[in-house]
C-alpha positions as CSV (number, residue, x, y, z in Angstrom):
1,M,-9.0,-10.2,12.1
2,L,-8.2,-8.9,8.7
3,K,-5.3,-6.4,9.0
4,I,-2.2,-5.4,7.2
5,N,1.2,-6.2,8.8
6,R,3.4,-3.7,10.4
7,Q,5.9,-3.7,7.6
8,T,3.2,-2.7,5.1
9,D,2.2,0.2,7.4
10,Y,5.8,1.3,7.5
11,A,6.0,1.1,3.7
12,V,3.0,3.3,3.4
13,R,4.7,5.8,5.7
14,V,7.9,5.8,3.5
15,V,5.9,6.6,0.4
16,L,3.9,9.2,2.2
17,A,7.0,10.9,3.5
18,L,8.4,11.2,-0.1
19,A,5.0,12.3,-1.4
20,Q,4.8,15.1,1.1
21,R,8.0,16.6,-0.1
22,G,6.8,16.9,-3.7
23,E,7.9,15.5,-7.0
24,G,11.6,15.1,-7.6
25,T,12.7,15.5,-4.0
26,R,15.2,13.0,-2.5
27,L,15.2,12.1,1.1
28,S,17.6,9.9,3.0
29,S,16.4,6.7,4.5
30,A,17.7,7.8,7.9
31,D,15.6,11.0,7.7
32,I,12.4,9.1,6.7
33,Q,13.1,6.5,9.4
34,K,13.3,9.1,12.1
35,E,10.4,11.2,10.8
36,M,8.0,8.3,10.4
37,L,9.1,6.4,13.5
38,I,10.2,3.3,11.6
39,P,12.5,0.8,13.4
40,K,16.0,0.9,11.8
41,A,16.0,-2.9,11.5
42,L,13.0,-2.8,9.2
43,M,13.9,0.2,7.1
44,T,16.4,-1.5,4.9
45,R,14.1,-4.4,4.0
46,I,11.2,-2.0,3.4
47,V,13.2,0.2,1.1
48,A,14.6,-2.8,-0.8
49,Q,11.0,-4.2,-1.3
50,L,9.7,-0.8,-2.4
51,S,12.6,-0.4,-4.8
52,H,12.1,-3.9,-6.2
53,E,8.4,-3.2,-6.8
54,G,9.2,0.1,-8.6
55,L,7.6,2.2,-5.9
56,V,10.8,4.2,-5.0
57,N,14.0,4.9,-6.7
58,T,17.2,4.6,-4.7
59,Y,20.4,6.6,-5.2
60,P,23.6,5.6,-3.4
61,G,26.2,7.8,-2.0
62,R,26.5,10.9,0.2
63,D,23.9,12.9,-1.9
64,G,21.8,9.8,-2.5
65,G,18.5,8.9,-1.0
66,L,15.0,7.9,-2.0
67,M,12.7,9.5,-4.5
68,L,9.3,8.6,-6.0
69,P,9.6,7.2,-9.5
70,R,6.5,9.0,-10.6
71,P,4.1,11.6,-9.3
72,A,2.2,10.8,-6.0
73,S,-1.0,11.2,-8.0
74,Q,0.0,8.0,-9.9
75,I,0.8,5.8,-6.9
76,T,-2.0,4.1,-5.1
77,L,-2.5,2.7,-1.7
78,K,-3.4,-0.6,-3.3
79,E,0.0,-0.8,-5.1
80,V,1.9,-0.4,-1.8
81,V,-0.2,-2.7,0.2
82,E,-0.1,-5.5,-2.5
83,A,3.7,-5.0,-2.8
84,F,4.0,-6.2,0.8
85,E,0.9,-8.3,1.4
86,G,0.5,-10.0,-2.0
87,Q,-3.0,-10.5,-3.4
88,I,-5.5,-9.6,-0.7
89,L,-8.2,-12.2,-0.2
90,L,-11.0,-11.9,2.3
91,S,-11.5,-15.6,2.5
92,E,-9.6,-18.7,1.3
93,C,-12.7,-19.6,-0.8
94,M,-11.9,-16.7,-3.0
95,Q,-8.8,-18.5,-4.1
96,V,-10.4,-21.8,-5.3
97,K,-7.9,-23.6,-7.5
98,G,-9.9,-26.7,-8.4
99,E,-13.3,-28.2,-8.2
100,D,-12.4,-30.2,-5.1
101,D,-11.3,-27.2,-3.0
102,C,-14.7,-26.4,-1.7
103,P,-17.7,-28.8,-1.7
104,F,-20.1,-25.8,-1.9
105,Q,-18.2,-23.9,-4.7
106,S,-20.9,-24.2,-7.4
107,N,-23.8,-23.2,-5.2
108,C,-22.4,-21.0,-2.4
109,P,-24.3,-17.7,-1.6
110,V,-21.5,-16.5,0.8
111,R,-18.7,-16.8,-1.8
112,S,-20.4,-14.3,-4.1
113,K,-20.9,-11.9,-1.3
114,W,-17.2,-12.1,-0.3
115,G,-16.3,-11.4,-3.9
116,R,-18.5,-8.3,-3.9
117,V,-16.9,-7.0,-0.7
118,Q,-13.4,-7.8,-1.9
119,V,-14.0,-6.0,-5.2
120,A,-15.3,-2.9,-3.4
121,M,-12.3,-2.9,-1.0
122,M,-9.8,-3.2,-3.9
123,R,-11.6,-0.6,-5.9
124,E,-11.4,1.8,-2.9
125,M,-7.7,1.2,-2.3
126,A,-7.0,1.7,-5.9
127,S,-8.8,5.0,-5.9
128,I,-6.7,6.4,-3.0
129,T,-3.5,8.0,-4.3
130,F,-0.6,9.3,-2.2
131,E,-1.5,12.8,-3.5
132,D,-4.9,12.3,-1.7
133,L,-3.1,11.3,1.4
134,V,-0.8,14.3,1.3
135,R,-3.7,16.7,0.9
136,E,-5.5,15.1,3.8
137,A,-2.4,15.3,6.0
138,V,-2.3,19.1,5.4
139,G,-6.0,19.5,6.1
140,I,-7.5,19.6,2.6
141,P,-10.7,17.5,2.9
142,V,-10.9,14.5,0.7
143,G,-14.3,12.8,0.2
144,I,-14.7,10.0,2.8
145,P,-17.6,7.6,2.3
146,S,-20.0,7.0,5.1
147,F,-20.1,3.4,6.3
148,V,-23.4,3.8,8.3
């Protein structure tokens, strides 16, 4: 099954909580953790990774907290997912390093289809901003493609 890990899901929740408050707003890690139901044991690691990747700014001290480094309209779901998952590949054959990795590499009809699906998925994730997610959370419809 292709799925993101729990830590990635929590990271999306952290960025969403900040995006919901608007640009320039700081929130404490403890407040986000409680609001988004994130286990305390994971929150520190998630914040550290988000900060390392430049997806949140951290401010120490009593009046510190977390803040988005740029507007929510400029942060994509793809950025947050890749910060925790690394490069997303639908199949190992998409990561061929040499000619001997796959005996069917040069003439494989499936590999090209996996590539098309992967490109479509990455394009879609890159098009979803946290501003879109905030709007959807408050009931403003965002175009959702039909998969039928």
